[in-house]
N, C-alpha and C positions, 0 to 999 in steps of 0.2 A: 504493500500500500504506500502511495506517495504522500509524504508528510505535507500538510497544508501550511503555507507560510503567510505571514502578514504582509501583504503587498504594500500597504501604506508605509510600513517600516522600511521595506526594501527601497521604495521610491525616495524616501527621505535620505536613506544611506547613499543612494546613487546621486541625489542632489548635493549632498555634502561633499562627496568625492569630486563631483564635477566642479563645485565651487572652489575647492582647494586647488584642483588641477588648473583651472582657468586663471586663478590669481597667480599661481606659481609660474604659469607660462607667460605672464606679462613680463617677467624678469629674465627668464632663461634665454630667449632668442637674442635679446640685446647683449647679454653676457657673451654668447657664442660669437656674435659678429663684431662687437666693439673690441673684444680682446685682440682680434686679428688686426683691426684698423689701428689700434694703439701700437701694435708691433710694427705695422707698416710705417706709421709716423716716426717711431723711434729709429727704425732702420734708416730712414731718409736723414734723420738728424746725425746718426753715427757716420753715414756715408759722406755727408756734406759738411758737417761741423757747424752748420748754421743754427744759431741759438733760437731763431724763430721757430724752428721745427721742434726744439726741446720744449718751448712754451706750449706749442700745440699738443705735443705728446702728454705733458703734465695735465693740461686742461681736460682732455678726453679721458685720461687715466683716472682722474678724480671722479668723473661721472660714472665710469665703469665700476669703480670701487663702491660707490653708493648703491648701485644696482646689484652688484654681486652680493653684498652683505644681506640685503633683504631677500634676495632670491634663495640664499642658503636657508634662511629661517623658514620660508614657506615650503621648501623642498623637504626639510626634516619632518614637518607636520604631515605632509602628503604621504611619506613612507610609513609613518606611524599608523595611518588609517588602515593599512593592510592587516595590522594586528588587532585593531579596535573594532572596526565596522565590517571587516571582511576576513574574519578568522577562519571560516570554513575554506575559503579560497586559499589562504596561507597554509593551512594544514594540507590540503589536497595537492598543491603544486609547489610547496616551499622548496623541495629538492631541486626544482628547475628554476623557478622564478627568483629564488633567493641568491643563486650563484652570481648572475650578472650584477645584481644590486650590491652584493658583498664586494665584488671586484671593483665596482665603481667607487665604493666608499674607501676601500683599503688602498687601491692603486691610483686611480685617476684623480679623485678628490684630494688625496694626500699629496700627489705631485703638484696639483694646482695650488693648494693652500701653502705649501712650502715655498714655492717660488713667488707666490703672491706677496709674502712679506718682503722678500728681496726687491721685488719690483717697486713696491710703494715706499719702502724705507731705505733703499739702497742707493738712492741718488747721492753722489759725492762720497759714498762710503765704500763702494766696490768699484772695480774697473768698469769702464764704459762697455766693454765687450761682455763682461759677466752680467751687467745690468740688462743689456739687450737680450742675452741668452735667457735670463729669467723672465723677461716679458714674453718671449716666444714660447717658453715652457708653460706659462699661464694660459696662453691661447691654445696650445696643444692639449693641455690638461682639460680645458673646457670642452673641447671636442671629444676627448677620450671619455669624459663623464657622460656625454650625450650618447656615445656608442653603446654603453652598457645599459643605459636606461631604455634606449630604443630597441636594443636586442630583446630586452624583457617584454616590451610592449609588442614587438613584432611576433614574439612567440605566442602571445595571447591572441593575436589576429590569425596566426597560422601555426598551430602547434605541431612541432616536428621533433625528432630526436628523443622521444620519450616512449614510455610504456606504462600501462595501468597495472598496478600491483593489487590483485583482489584480496590478498591477505591483510594489507594495511589500508585499502581503499584510497590509495594515493597514486598520483602520477609521478613517475621517477625518471630521471634523466638517463638516457642510453648513449647519446652521442652529443657531446658538448659542441663539437665543431659544426654539426648540422644545425644546432640551435643558433650559433653565432652567424653562420653564413646562409641562413634562411633567405630566400629571395624577398620575402616581405620585410625582414629586418634590414637587408641591404638597401632596398629602395626607400624604406622609411628613413634610414639614417641620411642618405644622400639628399633626399628632398627636404627633410626637416632642417638639417644644418645649413644648407644653402639658402633656405628661406630666412633663417636667422641672420645670415650675412646681408641679405637684402634689407631686412628690418633695421639693422644697425646702420647701414649706409643711408637709409631714409632718415634715421634719427640724426645723424651727423649733418646730412643735407638740410634738414628742416631747421635745426638750430642755427646753422650757418646762414641760411636764408633770413632768419630773424635778425641776425647781426647786420646783414647787408641792408635790410629795411630800416634799421635804426641808425645806420651809418657808423657802426662801431666795429672795431677789430676786423677791418675789411681784408687785410692781407691774410690773417689767420683763417677767416671764413672762406676766402677763395681757394686757399691751399687745401683746406679740409674738404671742400666740395669737390675739388679736382680728384683727390685720392678716393674719396667715398664714391664718387660717380663711376670711376673706372672699376673699382671693386664691386660696386652695386650692379653695374651693367653686366659684368662677367657672371656674377652670381645669379642675377635675374634671368639671364639667357640659359644658364645651367638649370635653374629651377624649372623652366619650361620643359627641358628634356627629361629631367628627373620626374616631373609631374606626369609626363606621358608614360614613362616606365612604371610609375606607381599605379596609374590607372590600369595599365595592362596587367600588372600583378594582381590588382584587385579583381579584375575580370576573370582571371584564371583561378584565383584562390578563394575569393569572396564574391561570387556572382550576385548574391542578394544585395550586397552593398552597392555594387555598380548599378543594379536596376533601380535602387532608391535614388542614387545620385542623378539619374537621368529621368526619374519618374516613369520608368518603363514597366507597364503591367503585363502586357501581352507580348511575348517574344516575337522577334521579327528576323527575317532574312534581309540582309543589306539594311540594317537598322540605321536610322538617321540620328545625328547628334543634335540635341536641343540647344539652339543658340540663345533663344529667349523664350520664356513661357511662364504662365501663371498656373500653378497646380490647383486642381479641383480638391478642395479640402474635404468634401463629402465623399470622396472616392474611397472604397474599401476593396481589399483583395477579393476577386471573384464576382464582384457585382458588374452591372452593365453600364455604369456611369462612365463618361469620358475621363481620361486621366488629367487633361488640361482644359482650362477655360479658354486659353489662348496659347499658341506656341508656334515658333518658327524653327524648322529643323534643317540641318545640312545633310542632304541625302548620303547614306552609306558610310558616313564618317565614324559612327559608333561601332559598326562592325569592324572597321579598320583599326580603331583604337583598342577594341576588346580582343580581337583575334589576329590582328596584323593581316587581315584579308578582307577585301571587299566581297560583299555578297554572302558572308558567313552569318550563321545564326547567333543571335544574342538573346539569352533567356530573359523573360520578364518575371515580375513578382508572382503573377498567377502560375506561370510554369513551375517556378521553384517551390511554391506552396502546395499546389494541387497536382503537380506532376505533369510530365509530357512524355508519353510513351514513345512517340516518334523520335524524340531527341535523347531518349534514354535517361530522363530525369525522374527520379523516384519522388513520390509525394511525401509531404511532411507527415501526413496521417499514417502512412506505412512506416515511416521511421519512428514515429511516436510509439506505435505498437511494438516494434522491435526493441525500442528503448525500454519500454515497460517490462518486456520479457527479460532484458538484460538485468534490470534492477531486481526483478523477482528472483532470477537465478543467482544473482550475487548475494541476496539475503539468504537464499537456501544454502548456498555454499558456506556462508559464515555460520549459519545455524548448525550445519552438519559438522563443520570443523570444531565448533565449540563442544559438540556432543561426541567428538572423536569418532565419527562415523565416516571412515575413509572412503568406502564405496560411494555413499551418497554425496560426499564432498567432491569426489572426482567427476561424477556424473553432472553435478550442478556446474562445476567449473567448465566442463566441456561445452555445455549448453550456453553458459555465459560468454565464452569466447566466440560463439557463433554470432551473438547479438551485440557485443560490447561496443562496436564502432558507433552505434546509434544510441548509446546509453544516455547521453545528454538530452536527446529529444524526448526521452521518457518522462522528463520533468515538466514539459510544456502542457498547458491545459487545452489548447486548441491549435489547429494548424496555422491560423492567422497570426499567432504569437511569434512565429518565426520571421515575420516581416518587421523591419525597423520603422520608426517614424519617417514617412516618406517626405513630407513637406519640409521638415527641418533639415534633413540630409540634402535634399535637392537644392534648397535656397543657399545653404552654407557652401555647397560645392560651387555653385555658379557665382556667388560673391567672391569666393577665393580666386576663381579663374579670371573673372573680369579685372579684379585688382592686380592679379599677377601679370596680366597683359599690359596694364597701364604703367607699372613701375619702370620697366626698361625704357619706355618712351620719355619718362621724366629724367632719367639719368642721361639719355642721349641729348635732350634739350639743354641740360645743365652744361654738358661738355661743349655743346655748340656755342652757347652764349659765352662761356669762358674763352673759347677760341676767338670769338669775335670781340672780346673785351667789352661786352655790353651787359654782363650779368646783373650788375648792381642797378641798372636802369630798367630791368624787366620786372616791374613791380607785380604784375599779374602772376608771372611765373614764381616769384618769391613767395607769394601767398599760397600758390599751389604746392610748393616745396614744403611749407609749414603744414599744410593740410595732409600731406602724405604721411606724416608721422602717425597720427591716429588711424589713418587708413591701413598702414602697415600692420598695426596691432589687430585691426579688424580681420585682415586677411589671415593672420596667424591663428586667431581664435576660431575662425571659420574652418580652417584646415583641420583642427583637432575635433571640432564638432562632427565633421564628415567622418573622421577616423573612428571616433568612439560611439557616436549615436548611430552611425551606419552599420555597426556590427551588433547592435542590440537584437535579440535579448541575451546575447552571450557575454559572459565574463571571459571564457575561453571558447573561441569559435568552434561550434559544433559539439563541444564536450561538456561545458559547465555553464548553465544559465545563471544569471545574476541572483535569482531568488534562492538558489542553492548555495551560492558563494558567500552570502552575508552572515554576519554574527547574529545570534539570537538575542537581540536587545529589544526593549520596548520602544514603541514609536516616540513616546515622550522624551526618552533619553536622547535619541538621535536628533529630534527637533531642537532640544536644548543646546546640544553641541553644535548643531548647524548654525544657530543664531550667534553663539559665542564666536565661532570661526568667522562668520560673516562680519561681525563687529571688529574682531582682531585684524583680519586681513584688510578691511576697509581703512582702519587706522594706519596700518603699515603702508598701504598704497598712498594715502594722503600724506603721510610723513615723507615717503620717497619723492612724491611730486613737489612738495614744499622745499625739500632740501635740494632737489635737482634745480628747481626754478631759482632758488637763491644763488646757487653756484653759477648757473647760466647768467643771471643778472650781474654777478660780480665779474664774470668773464675770466679769461686767462690772465696770468700774472703780467703786469707791465714790466718793461725792462727796468 
């Protein structure tokens, strides 16, 4: 018998984790990108010996340090939630999920923190080359931290390199390298880190545009824009390629997420890519209502994106929920029945083992192994539960794509106006540059909404639904901590913005 869960408590736990993750991700991408920009600025200073570049380096390093400190605080709270709100998840997958997190803490974060002290307090105390080396090590450490976090997340999206142990009811790691080099983990790392580089470049560009509008620190602003625009343009171009690869990986490994990203309910041959459209909010899987109130599609491009082949079949939500015999897609209802069989045989196996009935234990284990791949589906209450929130996933994906297309154009224009020596006169562009800072953050948050909302209802894709992964707490307890975290994180964000604005207002050190 499947244990009933308090869905209200589960939803509050999900909301709390989403709150923590989204606040944390305000700080992480800026840390990833700004660490490299600071390293570029200092490299130019060491190469040229020009003190202006040292001033530029110190200014952006100060903003990096403020952001880094608050990002660490929110990250620690985020990881603690795996033990508080998601203890069943931690118990079942701790052997796998814990390994990359431990490596991140012991190796990557240790490396980053060690050289962080030298970078900030080593000016005029260590050699110029050692200081530059420390700055680069902080940048490398930031990306190494991201590697292990994204490997862990990538495994949740596409679980590989593991096996289920019926004796302990846990998933255990079998192949560490398969977990690390999972195609989902690789594409997630390349796309996420490069998008962080774009955000940091927009951050430097936007603040420098503000200085130009105010007629302050113009040499510093122009030089900062020059470096940030080149770095940002390269990163934004790379983001487009990594985004295409990430979408292809999603299509192959998480077809339900891709269908939600495109609002595709009925699978199509030579499927079109939605350029713009308004989702029909009343649409449900299996009904006869249209998916869109209005849409414009680019013919055949979704098939090309999903399968690298024009004319190929792309399954829709209805195909994946109710099955498509012609395309060899098994219905969720069938997988739910198999999953319930797996759960029943697992219970029988444990009971026989406890009673030391070897024959019954082996028979139950053999039957369990037949159905175990669909065990996660046995916890779903209806086939439609396998579909994620379509409108949220669709709009988040298209916002991300639209903004991601805009940013390289902004960097190109900045470089063009710098080349023409008219940048400070382009007031409209300077306002656009400032506006791109919040737009960069919106694109970042939208990307994670696609990633996490698009894989619902799974904590681990196809294996563990969120309602089984949570801790058995009361709804009131989770609500209380939700609002505590909301207040705490909001205060931290306000503090960061105030400190940042104060430092920006002061500007770099004068000679």
